[in-house]
All heavy atoms as TSV, in Angstrom:
chain	resi	resn	atom	element	x	y	z
A	1	MET	N	N	10.891	55.178	-26.926
A	1	MET	CA	C	11.514	53.893	-27.102
A	1	MET	C	C	12.845	53.891	-26.341
A	1	MET	O	O	13.640	54.801	-26.475
A	1	MET	CB	C	11.747	53.620	-28.578
A	1	MET	CG	C	12.484	52.341	-28.824
A	1	MET	SD	S	12.653	51.891	-30.555
A	1	MET	CE	C	13.827	53.079	-31.126
A	2	ASN	N	N	13.056	52.867	-25.584
A	2	ASN	CA	C	14.296	52.711	-24.854
A	2	ASN	C	C	15.298	52.002	-25.765
A	2	ASN	O	O	15.155	50.814	-26.067
A	2	ASN	CB	C	14.050	51.904	-23.584
A	2	ASN	CG	C	15.245	51.849	-22.688
A	2	ASN	OD1	O	16.333	52.264	-23.062
A	2	ASN	ND2	N	15.039	51.326	-21.489
A	3	GLU	N	N	16.321	52.745	-26.204
A	3	GLU	CA	C	17.267	52.199	-27.187
A	3	GLU	C	C	18.040	51.008	-26.642
A	3	GLU	O	O	18.269	50.034	-27.357
A	3	GLU	CB	C	18.240	53.284	-27.629
A	3	GLU	CG	C	17.633	54.321	-28.521
A	3	GLU	CD	C	18.650	55.343	-28.993
A	3	GLU	OE1	O	19.851	55.150	-28.780
A	3	GLU	OE2	O	18.210	56.334	-29.579
A	4	LYS	N	N	18.449	51.074	-25.383
A	4	LYS	CA	C	19.244	49.985	-24.822
A	4	LYS	C	C	18.430	48.696	-24.724
A	4	LYS	O	O	18.906	47.619	-25.061
A	4	LYS	CB	C	19.777	50.381	-23.445
A	4	LYS	CG	C	20.711	49.352	-22.877
A	4	LYS	CD	C	21.378	49.843	-21.620
A	4	LYS	CE	C	22.363	48.800	-21.135
A	4	LYS	NZ	N	23.118	49.251	-19.996
A	5	ARG	N	N	17.175	48.826	-24.304
A	5	ARG	CA	C	16.319	47.641	-24.192
A	5	ARG	C	C	16.059	47.033	-25.568
A	5	ARG	O	O	16.085	45.815	-25.740
A	5	ARG	CB	C	15.010	48.030	-23.519
A	5	ARG	CG	C	14.027	46.899	-23.464
A	5	ARG	CD	C	12.756	47.334	-22.849
A	5	ARG	NE	N	12.747	46.815	-21.495
A	5	ARG	CZ	C	11.847	47.099	-20.593
A	5	ARG	NH1	N	10.891	47.941	-20.876
A	5	ARG	NH2	N	11.903	46.559	-19.413
A	6	GLU	N	N	15.808	47.890	-26.538
A	6	GLU	CA	C	15.553	47.415	-27.904
A	6	GLU	C	C	16.798	46.730	-28.478
A	6	GLU	O	O	16.704	45.700	-29.127
A	6	GLU	CB	C	15.157	48.606	-28.774
A	6	GLU	CG	C	14.477	48.237	-30.048
A	6	GLU	CD	C	13.099	47.677	-29.832
A	6	GLU	OE1	O	12.437	47.992	-28.836
A	6	GLU	OE2	O	12.676	46.876	-30.684
A	7	TRP	N	N	17.976	47.302	-28.203
A	7	TRP	CA	C	19.219	46.727	-28.698
A	7	TRP	C	C	19.479	45.367	-28.063
A	7	TRP	O	O	19.905	44.432	-28.745
A	7	TRP	CB	C	20.377	47.684	-28.409
A	7	TRP	CG	C	21.701	47.145	-28.801
A	7	TRP	CD1	C	22.130	46.871	-30.072
A	7	TRP	CD2	C	22.766	46.795	-27.935
A	7	TRP	NE1	N	23.409	46.374	-30.036
A	7	TRP	CE2	C	23.829	46.321	-28.734
A	7	TRP	CE3	C	22.944	46.839	-26.551
A	7	TRP	CZ2	C	25.019	45.895	-28.199
A	7	TRP	CZ3	C	24.149	46.419	-26.033
A	7	TRP	CH2	C	25.168	45.958	-26.849
A	8	ILE	N	N	19.203	45.224	-26.787
A	8	ILE	CA	C	19.418	43.941	-26.105
A	8	ILE	C	C	18.479	42.875	-26.671
A	8	ILE	O	O	18.893	41.740	-26.911
A	8	ILE	CB	C	19.254	44.094	-24.588
A	8	ILE	CG1	C	20.416	44.903	-24.021
A	8	ILE	CG2	C	19.145	42.746	-23.907
A	8	ILE	CD1	C	20.269	45.268	-22.567
A	9	LYS	N	N	17.227	43.227	-26.922
A	9	LYS	CA	C	16.287	42.249	-27.495
A	9	LYS	C	C	16.718	41.819	-28.893
A	9	LYS	O	O	16.709	40.628	-29.209
A	9	LYS	CB	C	14.874	42.834	-27.542
A	9	LYS	CG	C	14.205	42.921	-26.207
A	9	LYS	CD	C	12.725	43.196	-26.293
A	9	LYS	CE	C	12.386	44.445	-27.023
A	9	LYS	NZ	N	10.964	44.811	-26.955
A	10	CYS	N	N	17.108	42.775	-29.710
A	10	CYS	CA	C	17.531	42.436	-31.071
A	10	CYS	C	C	18.835	41.643	-31.072
A	10	CYS	O	O	19.003	40.725	-31.870
A	10	CYS	CB	C	17.698	43.711	-31.892
A	10	CYS	SG	S	16.157	44.536	-32.269
A	11	SER	N	N	19.756	41.988	-30.170
A	11	SER	CA	C	21.022	41.261	-30.086
A	11	SER	C	C	20.808	39.827	-29.625
A	11	SER	O	O	21.458	38.909	-30.126
A	11	SER	CB	C	21.974	41.975	-29.138
A	11	SER	OG	O	22.295	43.241	-29.629
A	12	ALA	N	N	19.908	39.629	-28.680
A	12	ALA	CA	C	19.617	38.272	-28.216
A	12	ALA	C	C	19.031	37.436	-29.349
A	12	ALA	O	O	19.379	36.253	-29.504
A	12	ALA	CB	C	18.662	38.317	-27.030
A	13	LEU	N	N	18.176	38.032	-30.145
A	13	LEU	CA	C	17.602	37.322	-31.283
A	13	LEU	C	C	18.682	36.986	-32.312
A	13	LEU	O	O	18.691	35.891	-32.876
A	13	LEU	CB	C	16.502	38.171	-31.922
A	13	LEU	CG	C	15.718	37.521	-33.037
A	13	LEU	CD1	C	14.943	36.321	-32.497
A	13	LEU	CD2	C	14.779	38.516	-33.648
A	14	SER	N	N	19.602	37.910	-32.539
A	14	SER	CA	C	20.697	37.671	-33.475
A	14	SER	C	C	21.603	36.541	-33.000
A	14	SER	O	O	21.986	35.664	-33.784
A	14	SER	CB	C	21.501	38.957	-33.646
A	14	SER	OG	O	22.650	38.727	-34.390
A	15	VAL	N	N	21.950	36.549	-31.723
A	15	VAL	CA	C	22.807	35.493	-31.171
A	15	VAL	C	C	22.105	34.137	-31.259
A	15	VAL	O	O	22.717	33.129	-31.624
A	15	VAL	CB	C	23.214	35.820	-29.721
A	15	VAL	CG1	C	23.856	34.638	-29.043
A	15	VAL	CG2	C	24.145	37.023	-29.697
A	16	ALA	N	N	20.818	34.105	-30.963
A	16	ALA	CA	C	20.062	32.854	-31.049
A	16	ALA	C	C	20.016	32.342	-32.489
A	16	ALA	O	O	20.170	31.137	-32.734
A	16	ALA	CB	C	18.650	33.057	-30.521
A	17	PHE	N	N	19.836	33.243	-33.439
A	17	PHE	CA	C	19.801	32.844	-34.842
A	17	PHE	C	C	21.124	32.212	-35.265
A	17	PHE	O	O	21.151	31.143	-35.878
A	17	PHE	CB	C	19.476	34.051	-35.730
A	17	PHE	CG	C	19.631	33.763	-37.194
A	17	PHE	CD1	C	18.676	33.013	-37.866
A	17	PHE	CD2	C	20.729	34.224	-37.907
A	17	PHE	CE1	C	18.810	32.730	-39.217
A	17	PHE	CE2	C	20.875	33.955	-39.247
A	17	PHE	CZ	C	19.908	33.209	-39.903
A	18	TYR	N	N	22.239	32.867	-34.940
A	18	TYR	CA	C	23.536	32.336	-35.351
A	18	TYR	C	C	23.911	31.077	-34.573
A	18	TYR	O	O	24.642	30.233	-35.080
A	18	TYR	CB	C	24.621	33.399	-35.246
A	18	TYR	CG	C	24.516	34.389	-36.387
A	18	TYR	CD1	C	24.149	35.707	-36.156
A	18	TYR	CD2	C	24.749	33.994	-37.691
A	18	TYR	CE1	C	24.036	36.601	-37.202
A	18	TYR	CE2	C	24.630	34.872	-38.739
A	18	TYR	CZ	C	24.274	36.178	-38.491
A	18	TYR	OH	O	24.143	37.050	-39.530
A	19	LEU	N	N	23.410	30.922	-33.379
A	19	LEU	CA	C	23.617	29.677	-32.644
A	19	LEU	C	C	22.881	28.528	-33.335
A	19	LEU	O	O	23.430	27.427	-33.475
A	19	LEU	CB	C	23.148	29.827	-31.199
A	19	LEU	CG	C	23.420	28.659	-30.269
A	19	LEU	CD1	C	24.914	28.403	-30.158
A	19	LEU	CD2	C	22.830	28.929	-28.905
A	20	ILE	N	N	21.678	28.779	-33.795
A	20	ILE	CA	C	20.919	27.765	-34.533
A	20	ILE	C	C	21.628	27.420	-35.840
A	20	ILE	O	O	21.743	26.242	-36.215
A	20	ILE	CB	C	19.480	28.243	-34.784
A	20	ILE	CG1	C	18.703	28.290	-33.467
A	20	ILE	CG2	C	18.766	27.363	-35.792
A	20	ILE	CD1	C	17.361	28.981	-33.560
A	21	VAL	N	N	22.122	28.448	-36.555
A	21	VAL	CA	C	22.862	28.208	-37.795
A	21	VAL	C	C	24.092	27.353	-37.523
A	21	VAL	O	O	24.395	26.421	-38.271
A	21	VAL	CB	C	23.251	29.546	-38.462
A	21	VAL	CG1	C	24.273	29.340	-39.569
A	21	VAL	CG2	C	22.025	30.250	-38.993
A	22	TYR	N	N	24.815	27.656	-36.430
A	22	TYR	CA	C	26.011	26.891	-36.070
A	22	TYR	C	C	25.669	25.427	-35.798
A	22	TYR	O	O	26.350	24.525	-36.273
A	22	TYR	CB	C	26.682	27.523	-34.850
A	22	TYR	CG	C	27.838	26.715	-34.317
A	22	TYR	CD1	C	29.051	26.705	-34.986
A	22	TYR	CD2	C	27.716	25.966	-33.153
A	22	TYR	CE1	C	30.122	25.968	-34.504
A	22	TYR	CE2	C	28.772	25.231	-32.670
A	22	TYR	CZ	C	29.970	25.231	-33.344
A	22	TYR	OH	O	31.018	24.494	-32.874
A	23	VAL	N	N	24.605	25.201	-35.052
A	23	VAL	CA	C	24.219	23.824	-34.725
A	23	VAL	C	C	23.785	23.071	-35.979
A	23	VAL	O	O	24.170	21.917	-36.185
A	23	VAL	CB	C	23.102	23.815	-33.656
A	23	VAL	CG1	C	22.492	22.438	-33.501
A	23	VAL	CG2	C	23.649	24.303	-32.322
A	24	ILE	N	N	23.013	23.713	-36.831
A	24	ILE	CA	C	22.549	23.032	-38.052
A	24	ILE	C	C	23.719	22.717	-38.979
A	24	ILE	O	O	23.848	21.589	-39.463
A	24	ILE	CB	C	21.480	23.882	-38.772
A	24	ILE	CG1	C	20.187	23.877	-37.953
A	24	ILE	CG2	C	21.220	23.365	-40.173
A	24	ILE	CD1	C	19.124	24.813	-38.484
A	25	LEU	N	N	24.579	23.707	-39.229
A	25	LEU	CA	C	25.713	23.452	-40.119
A	25	LEU	C	C	26.729	22.507	-39.489
A	25	LEU	O	O	27.345	21.700	-40.182
A	25	LEU	CB	C	26.393	24.768	-40.502
A	25	LEU	CG	C	25.608	25.670	-41.443
A	25	LEU	CD1	C	26.361	26.961	-41.693
A	25	LEU	CD2	C	25.320	24.960	-42.745
A	26	GLY	N	N	26.899	22.584	-38.178
A	26	GLY	CA	C	27.844	21.702	-37.497
A	26	GLY	C	C	27.385	20.259	-37.475
A	26	GLY	O	O	28.199	19.337	-37.477
A	27	SER	N	N	26.097	20.057	-37.467
A	27	SER	CA	C	25.604	18.682	-37.401
A	27	SER	C	C	25.399	18.055	-38.778
A	27	SER	O	O	25.328	16.837	-38.885
A	27	SER	CB	C	24.291	18.640	-36.623
A	27	SER	OG	O	23.286	19.342	-37.322
A	28	THR	N	N	25.303	18.858	-39.823
A	28	THR	CA	C	25.016	18.287	-41.137
A	28	THR	C	C	26.212	18.347	-42.080
A	28	THR	O	O	26.760	17.320	-42.449
A	28	THR	CB	C	23.826	19.015	-41.794
A	28	THR	OG1	O	24.115	20.407	-41.869
A	28	THR	CG2	C	22.547	18.797	-41.012
A	29	ILE	N	N	26.616	19.530	-42.455
A	29	ILE	CA	C	27.612	19.685	-43.507
A	29	ILE	C	C	29.033	19.718	-42.958
A	29	ILE	O	O	29.922	19.040	-43.450
A	29	ILE	CB	C	27.341	20.972	-44.316
A	29	ILE	CG1	C	25.975	20.893	-44.983
A	29	ILE	CG2	C	28.415	21.201	-45.351
A	29	ILE	CD1	C	25.530	22.188	-45.620
A	30	LEU	N	N	29.245	20.517	-41.934
A	30	LEU	CA	C	30.587	20.740	-41.390
A	30	LEU	C	C	30.709	20.125	-40.003
A	30	LEU	O	O	29.737	19.722	-39.391
A	30	LEU	CB	C	30.874	22.242	-41.317
A	30	LEU	CG	C	30.760	22.990	-42.643
A	30	LEU	CD1	C	30.793	24.481	-42.402
A	30	LEU	CD2	C	31.878	22.582	-43.573
A	31	ASP	N	N	31.922	20.066	-39.519
A	31	ASP	CA	C	32.182	19.564	-38.175
A	31	ASP	C	C	31.994	20.708	-37.179
A	31	ASP	O	O	32.182	21.870	-37.507
A	31	ASP	CB	C	33.617	19.038	-38.116
A	31	ASP	CG	C	33.927	18.362	-36.797
A	31	ASP	OD1	O	33.001	17.822	-36.172
A	31	ASP	OD2	O	35.103	18.391	-36.400
A	32	TYR	N	N	31.621	20.383	-35.948
A	32	TYR	CA	C	31.437	21.412	-34.929
A	32	TYR	C	C	32.725	22.170	-34.627
A	32	TYR	O	O	32.686	23.320	-34.218
A	32	TYR	CB	C	30.917	20.801	-33.621
A	32	TYR	CG	C	29.461	20.446	-33.663
A	32	TYR	CD1	C	29.045	19.123	-33.619
A	32	TYR	CD2	C	28.488	21.426	-33.746
A	32	TYR	CE1	C	27.706	18.792	-33.644
A	32	TYR	CE2	C	27.150	21.109	-33.781
A	32	TYR	CZ	C	26.763	19.794	-33.726
A	32	TYR	OH	O	25.441	19.481	-33.757
A	33	PHE	N	N	33.865	21.558	-34.807
A	33	PHE	CA	C	35.137	22.180	-34.476
A	33	PHE	C	C	35.856	22.732	-35.707
A	33	PHE	O	O	37.054	22.960	-35.666
A	33	PHE	CB	C	36.028	21.192	-33.735
A	33	PHE	CG	C	35.391	20.722	-32.459
A	33	PHE	CD1	C	34.937	19.418	-32.339
A	33	PHE	CD2	C	35.228	21.592	-31.398
A	33	PHE	CE1	C	34.343	18.992	-31.169
A	33	PHE	CE2	C	34.627	21.181	-30.225
A	33	PHE	CZ	C	34.185	19.873	-30.107
A	34	ASN	N	N	35.124	22.963	-36.773
A	34	ASN	CA	C	35.679	23.544	-37.981
A	34	ASN	C	C	35.993	25.019	-37.706
A	34	ASN	O	O	35.106	25.802	-37.386
A	34	ASN	CB	C	34.669	23.425	-39.126
A	34	ASN	CG	C	35.231	23.885	-40.444
A	34	ASN	OD1	O	36.204	24.614	-40.496
A	34	ASN	ND2	N	34.584	23.458	-41.508
A	35	PRO	N	N	37.268	25.421	-37.834
A	35	PRO	CA	C	37.616	26.807	-37.512
A	35	PRO	C	C	36.934	27.836	-38.413
A	35	PRO	O	O	36.633	28.937	-37.969
A	35	PRO	CB	C	39.128	26.867	-37.675
A	35	PRO	CG	C	39.572	25.544	-38.150
A	35	PRO	CD	C	38.415	24.617	-38.182
A	36	TRP	N	N	36.684	27.476	-39.659
A	36	TRP	CA	C	35.992	28.408	-40.557
A	36	TRP	C	C	34.558	28.642	-40.104
A	36	TRP	O	O	34.076	29.775	-40.129
A	36	TRP	CB	C	35.999	27.873	-41.992
A	36	TRP	CG	C	37.308	28.072	-42.654
A	36	TRP	CD1	C	38.270	27.129	-42.853
A	36	TRP	CD2	C	37.834	29.286	-43.174
A	36	TRP	NE1	N	39.353	27.683	-43.465
A	36	TRP	CE2	C	39.113	29.011	-43.678
A	36	TRP	CE3	C	37.340	30.572	-43.256
A	36	TRP	CZ2	C	39.895	29.997	-44.272
A	36	TRP	CZ3	C	38.132	31.549	-43.842
A	36	TRP	CH2	C	39.384	31.251	-44.340
A	37	LEU	N	N	33.888	27.586	-39.717
A	37	LEU	CA	C	32.503	27.716	-39.251
A	37	LEU	C	C	32.446	28.554	-37.980
A	37	LEU	O	O	31.628	29.472	-37.872
A	37	LEU	CB	C	31.891	26.336	-39.000
A	37	LEU	CG	C	30.471	26.321	-38.425
A	37	LEU	CD1	C	29.501	26.971	-39.387
A	37	LEU	CD2	C	30.055	24.901	-38.111
A	38	ILE	N	N	33.326	28.274	-37.048
A	38	ILE	CA	C	33.346	29.026	-35.789
A	38	ILE	C	C	33.673	30.495	-36.061
A	38	ILE	O	O	33.012	31.405	-35.536
A	38	ILE	CB	C	34.363	28.405	-34.812
A	38	ILE	CG1	C	33.898	27.001	-34.395
A	38	ILE	CG2	C	34.548	29.278	-33.584
A	38	ILE	CD1	C	34.941	26.210	-33.637
A	39	GLY	N	N	34.666	30.748	-36.880
A	39	GLY	CA	C	35.067	32.119	-37.180
A	39	GLY	C	C	33.993	32.915	-37.895
A	39	GLY	O	O	33.727	34.068	-37.544
A	40	VAL	N	N	33.374	32.302	-38.893
A	40	VAL	CA	C	32.324	33.001	-39.643
A	40	VAL	C	C	31.132	33.310	-38.748
A	40	VAL	O	O	30.575	34.413	-38.795
A	40	VAL	CB	C	31.910	32.179	-40.885
A	40	VAL	CG1	C	30.629	32.708	-41.497
A	40	VAL	CG2	C	33.028	32.178	-41.904
A	41	VAL	N	N	30.732	32.372	-37.927
A	41	VAL	CA	C	29.590	32.597	-37.036
A	41	VAL	C	C	29.909	33.705	-36.030
A	41	VAL	O	O	29.071	34.576	-35.779
A	41	VAL	CB	C	29.182	31.284	-36.327
A	41	VAL	CG1	C	28.225	31.548	-35.196
A	41	VAL	CG2	C	28.554	30.329	-37.321
A	42	ILE	N	N	31.108	33.720	-35.491
A	42	ILE	CA	C	31.472	34.763	-34.526
A	42	ILE	C	C	31.530	36.131	-35.201
A	42	ILE	O	O	30.991	37.116	-34.680
A	42	ILE	CB	C	32.814	34.420	-33.848
A	42	ILE	CG1	C	32.622	33.245	-32.885
A	42	ILE	CG2	C	33.375	35.627	-33.102
A	42	ILE	CD1	C	33.907	32.718	-32.286
A	43	VAL	N	N	32.145	36.210	-36.372
A	43	VAL	CA	C	32.246	37.490	-37.083
A	43	VAL	C	C	30.865	38.004	-37.485
A	43	VAL	O	O	30.571	39.192	-37.333
A	43	VAL	CB	C	33.184	37.355	-38.305
A	43	VAL	CG1	C	33.077	38.551	-39.228
A	43	VAL	CG2	C	34.611	37.162	-37.846
A	44	MET	N	N	30.023	37.131	-37.995
A	44	MET	CA	C	28.678	37.550	-38.393
A	44	MET	C	C	27.850	38.008	-37.191
A	44	MET	O	O	27.101	38.974	-37.282
A	44	MET	CB	C	27.966	36.409	-39.135
A	44	MET	CG	C	28.610	36.036	-40.445
A	44	MET	SD	S	28.466	37.307	-41.685
A	44	MET	CE	C	26.775	37.093	-42.151
A	45	THR	N	N	27.984	37.324	-36.068
A	45	THR	CA	C	27.247	37.709	-34.868
A	45	THR	C	C	27.697	39.078	-34.371
A	45	THR	O	O	26.865	39.941	-34.063
A	45	THR	CB	C	27.427	36.664	-33.758
A	45	THR	OG1	O	27.018	35.386	-34.245
A	45	THR	CG2	C	26.616	37.015	-32.538
A	46	ILE	N	N	29.002	39.299	-34.293
A	46	ILE	CA	C	29.513	40.589	-33.837
A	46	ILE	C	C	29.115	41.699	-34.812
A	46	ILE	O	O	28.703	42.787	-34.388
A	46	ILE	CB	C	31.044	40.519	-33.655
A	46	ILE	CG1	C	31.372	39.612	-32.475
A	46	ILE	CG2	C	31.637	41.905	-33.457
A	46	ILE	CD1	C	32.847	39.295	-32.330
A	47	GLY	N	N	29.203	41.429	-36.100
A	47	GLY	CA	C	28.784	42.414	-37.097
A	47	GLY	C	C	27.311	42.747	-36.989
A	47	GLY	O	O	26.916	43.916	-37.118
A	48	ASP	N	N	26.498	41.756	-36.758
A	48	ASP	CA	C	25.063	41.975	-36.597
A	48	ASP	C	C	24.769	42.821	-35.360
A	48	ASP	O	O	23.941	43.725	-35.400
A	48	ASP	CB	C	24.343	40.633	-36.482
A	48	ASP	CG	C	23.257	40.463	-37.507
A	48	ASP	OD1	O	23.134	41.324	-38.387
A	48	ASP	OD2	O	22.534	39.460	-37.424
A	49	ILE	N	N	25.428	42.518	-34.269
A	49	ILE	CA	C	25.186	43.257	-33.029
A	49	ILE	C	C	25.609	44.717	-33.176
A	49	ILE	O	O	24.871	45.626	-32.775
A	49	ILE	CB	C	25.915	42.577	-31.853
A	49	ILE	CG1	C	25.228	41.245	-31.534
A	49	ILE	CG2	C	25.934	43.470	-30.629
A	49	ILE	CD1	C	25.970	40.396	-30.540
A	50	ILE	N	N	26.764	44.964	-33.779
A	50	ILE	CA	C	27.217	46.341	-33.981
A	50	ILE	C	C	26.295	47.066	-34.961
A	50	ILE	O	O	25.929	48.226	-34.750
A	50	ILE	CB	C	28.678	46.360	-34.470
A	50	ILE	CG1	C	29.588	45.858	-33.347
A	50	ILE	CG2	C	29.093	47.743	-34.927
A	50	ILE	CD1	C	31.008	45.618	-33.781
A	51	GLY	N	N	25.901	46.388	-36.024
A	51	GLY	CA	C	24.985	46.985	-36.992
A	51	GLY	C	C	23.619	47.287	-36.402
A	51	GLY	O	O	23.024	48.324	-36.695
A	52	LEU	N	N	23.111	46.395	-35.565
A	52	LEU	CA	C	21.826	46.642	-34.919
A	52	LEU	C	C	21.893	47.845	-33.989
A	52	LEU	O	O	20.965	48.650	-33.934
A	52	LEU	CB	C	21.376	45.409	-34.138
A	52	LEU	CG	C	20.858	44.253	-34.970
A	52	LEU	CD1	C	20.747	43.003	-34.102
A	52	LEU	CD2	C	19.521	44.600	-35.569
A	53	LYS	N	N	22.997	47.965	-33.252
A	53	LYS	CA	C	23.151	49.118	-32.359
A	53	LYS	C	C	23.162	50.413	-33.166
A	53	LYS	O	O	22.532	51.394	-32.798
A	53	LYS	CB	C	24.424	48.978	-31.541
A	53	LYS	CG	C	24.561	50.034	-30.494
A	53	LYS	CD	C	25.714	49.761	-29.571
A	53	LYS	CE	C	25.726	50.758	-28.440
A	53	LYS	NZ	N	26.710	50.459	-27.436
A	54	TRP	N	N	23.870	50.409	-34.289
A	54	TRP	CA	C	23.928	51.595	-35.129
A	54	TRP	C	C	22.554	51.926	-35.713
A	54	TRP	O	O	22.130	53.085	-35.715
A	54	TRP	CB	C	24.942	51.378	-36.255
A	54	TRP	CG	C	25.058	52.557	-37.156
A	54	TRP	CD1	C	25.814	53.662	-36.963
A	54	TRP	CD2	C	24.365	52.744	-38.390
A	54	TRP	NE1	N	25.653	54.521	-38.013
A	54	TRP	CE2	C	24.763	53.994	-38.900
A	54	TRP	CE3	C	23.450	51.978	-39.115
A	54	TRP	CZ2	C	24.268	54.489	-40.101
A	54	TRP	CZ3	C	22.971	52.474	-40.300
A	54	TRP	CH2	C	23.377	53.720	-40.783
A	55	MET	N	N	21.858	50.903	-36.219
A	55	MET	CA	C	20.541	51.138	-36.820
A	55	MET	C	C	19.535	51.649	-35.803
A	55	MET	O	O	18.762	52.564	-36.087
A	55	MET	CB	C	20.025	49.854	-37.475
A	55	MET	CG	C	20.664	49.556	-38.790
A	55	MET	SD	S	20.024	48.057	-39.554
A	55	MET	CE	C	18.314	48.459	-39.746
A	56	ILE	N	N	19.530	51.069	-34.613
A	56	ILE	CA	C	18.587	51.510	-33.592
A	56	ILE	C	C	18.912	52.934	-33.157
A	56	ILE	O	O	18.016	53.744	-32.925
A	56	ILE	CB	C	18.590	50.533	-32.406
A	56	ILE	CG1	C	17.931	49.218	-32.825
A	56	ILE	CG2	C	17.877	51.115	-31.202
A	56	ILE	CD1	C	18.068	48.106	-31.824
A	57	HIS	N	N	20.194	53.248	-33.084
A	57	HIS	CA	C	20.583	54.596	-32.677
A	57	HIS	C	C	20.176	55.633	-33.725
A	57	HIS	O	O	19.729	56.724	-33.383
A	57	HIS	CB	C	22.091	54.652	-32.435
A	57	HIS	CG	C	22.580	56.012	-32.053
A	57	HIS	ND1	N	22.280	56.569	-30.835
A	57	HIS	CD2	C	23.335	56.912	-32.719
A	57	HIS	CE1	C	22.826	57.775	-30.774
A	57	HIS	NE2	N	23.473	57.997	-31.903
A	58	HIS	N	N	20.309	55.317	-35.012
A	58	HIS	CA	C	20.029	56.286	-36.057
A	58	HIS	C	C	18.589	56.285	-36.543
A	58	HIS	O	O	18.083	57.333	-36.936
A	58	HIS	CB	C	20.951	56.061	-37.252
A	58	HIS	CG	C	22.360	56.459	-36.972
A	58	HIS	ND1	N	22.724	57.748	-36.708
A	58	HIS	CD2	C	23.497	55.740	-36.885
A	58	HIS	CE1	C	24.014	57.815	-36.480
A	58	HIS	NE2	N	24.519	56.593	-36.581
A	59	PHE	N	N	17.935	55.146	-36.542
A	59	PHE	CA	C	16.594	55.074	-37.106
A	59	PHE	C	C	15.517	54.754	-36.081
A	59	PHE	O	O	14.363	54.615	-36.433
A	59	PHE	CB	C	16.539	54.014	-38.214
A	59	PHE	CG	C	17.433	54.329	-39.363
A	59	PHE	CD1	C	18.563	53.588	-39.595
A	59	PHE	CD2	C	17.145	55.382	-40.205
A	59	PHE	CE1	C	19.404	53.870	-40.655
A	59	PHE	CE2	C	17.979	55.680	-41.269
A	59	PHE	CZ	C	19.111	54.924	-41.493
A	60	GLY	N	N	15.856	54.629	-34.810
A	60	GLY	CA	C	14.886	54.230	-33.808
A	60	GLY	C	C	14.116	55.361	-33.177
A	60	GLY	O	O	13.178	55.138	-32.433
A	61	ASP	N	N	14.481	56.606	-33.460
A	61	ASP	CA	C	13.815	57.748	-32.847
A	61	ASP	C	C	12.498	58.002	-33.559
A	61	ASP	O	O	12.462	58.396	-34.714
A	61	ASP	CB	C	14.717	58.971	-32.926
A	61	ASP	CG	C	14.175	60.143	-32.148
A	61	ASP	OD1	O	13.242	59.929	-31.346
A	61	ASP	OD2	O	14.684	61.253	-32.333
A	62	SER	N	N	11.400	57.802	-32.857
A	62	SER	CA	C	10.085	57.985	-33.477
A	62	SER	C	C	9.729	59.456	-33.607
A	62	SER	O	O	8.814	59.807	-34.351
A	62	SER	CB	C	9.014	57.259	-32.665
A	62	SER	OG	O	8.980	57.781	-31.348
A	63	ASN	N	N	10.434	60.353	-32.920
A	63	ASN	CA	C	10.156	61.785	-33.026
A	63	ASN	C	C	10.785	62.395	-34.271
A	63	ASN	O	O	10.410	63.477	-34.681
A	63	ASN	CB	C	10.705	62.517	-31.794
A	63	ASN	CG	C	10.012	62.068	-30.537
A	63	ASN	OD1	O	8.845	61.695	-30.571
A	63	ASN	ND2	N	10.727	62.076	-29.429
A	64	ASN	N	N	11.742	61.720	-34.854
A	64	ASN	CA	C	12.435	62.218	-36.028
A	64	ASN	C	C	11.836	61.555	-37.259
A	64	ASN	O	O	12.096	60.409	-37.557
A	64	ASN	CB	C	13.936	61.906	-35.916
A	64	ASN	CG	C	14.726	62.609	-36.971
A	64	ASN	OD1	O	14.182	63.367	-37.763
A	64	ASN	ND2	N	16.024	62.365	-36.973
A	65	ASP	N	N	11.039	62.298	-38.008
A	65	ASP	CA	C	10.336	61.743	-39.155
A	65	ASP	C	C	11.050	62.021	-40.477
A	65	ASP	O	O	10.493	61.821	-41.534
A	65	ASP	CB	C	8.912	62.294	-39.235
A	65	ASP	CG	C	8.054	61.790	-38.084
A	65	ASP	OD1	O	8.365	60.702	-37.574
A	65	ASP	OD2	O	7.093	62.475	-37.722
A	66	ASP	N	N	12.299	62.516	-40.442
A	66	ASP	CA	C	13.013	62.832	-41.686
A	66	ASP	C	C	13.319	61.580	-42.490
A	66	ASP	O	O	13.299	61.609	-43.708
A	66	ASP	CB	C	14.339	63.531	-41.394
A	66	ASP	CG	C	14.157	64.752	-40.527
A	66	ASP	OD1	O	13.494	65.692	-40.982
A	66	ASP	OD2	O	14.660	64.710	-39.402
A	67	GLU	N	N	13.656	60.476	-41.800
A	67	GLU	CA	C	14.107	59.287	-42.500
A	67	GLU	C	C	12.982	58.519	-43.186
A	67	GLU	O	O	13.207	57.750	-44.078
A	67	GLU	CB	C	14.810	58.316	-41.532
A	67	GLU	CG	C	16.127	58.822	-41.011
A	67	GLU	CD	C	15.971	59.544	-39.694
A	67	GLU	OE1	O	14.831	59.629	-39.192
A	67	GLU	OE2	O	16.974	60.017	-39.153
A	68	TYR	N	N	11.776	58.730	-42.718
A	68	TYR	CA	C	10.650	57.950	-43.239
A	68	TYR	C	C	9.824	58.798	-44.194
A	68	TYR	O	O	9.476	59.918	-43.891
A	68	TYR	CB	C	9.791	57.445	-42.078
A	68	TYR	CG	C	10.581	56.652	-41.075
A	68	TYR	CD1	C	10.888	57.178	-39.834
A	68	TYR	CD2	C	11.032	55.394	-41.390
A	68	TYR	CE1	C	11.622	56.456	-38.917
A	68	TYR	CE2	C	11.769	54.654	-40.491
A	68	TYR	CZ	C	12.060	55.188	-39.253
A	68	TYR	OH	O	12.798	54.461	-38.352
A	69	PRO	N	N	9.485	58.228	-45.346
A	69	PRO	CA	C	8.669	58.998	-46.305
A	69	PRO	C	C	7.244	59.139	-45.841
A	69	PRO	O	O	6.725	58.475	-45.049
A	69	PRO	CB	C	8.746	58.168	-47.580
A	69	PRO	CG	C	9.285	56.837	-47.226
A	69	PRO	CD	C	9.907	56.960	-45.874
């Protein structure tokens, strides 16, 4: 498994998800220029990307069967 390729695919999916959340919340409940909405979406996206990189690095090795029962 290529860790970098897997991380890029998962990160793109994460960014797309939070972009959809931003558009839905911006068009219905909150304003598009609400600083809380923008800040939360940016923080959650960055946290997701860093977390995905960590998870893929630690649990993505198929040769290491210690983590899986």
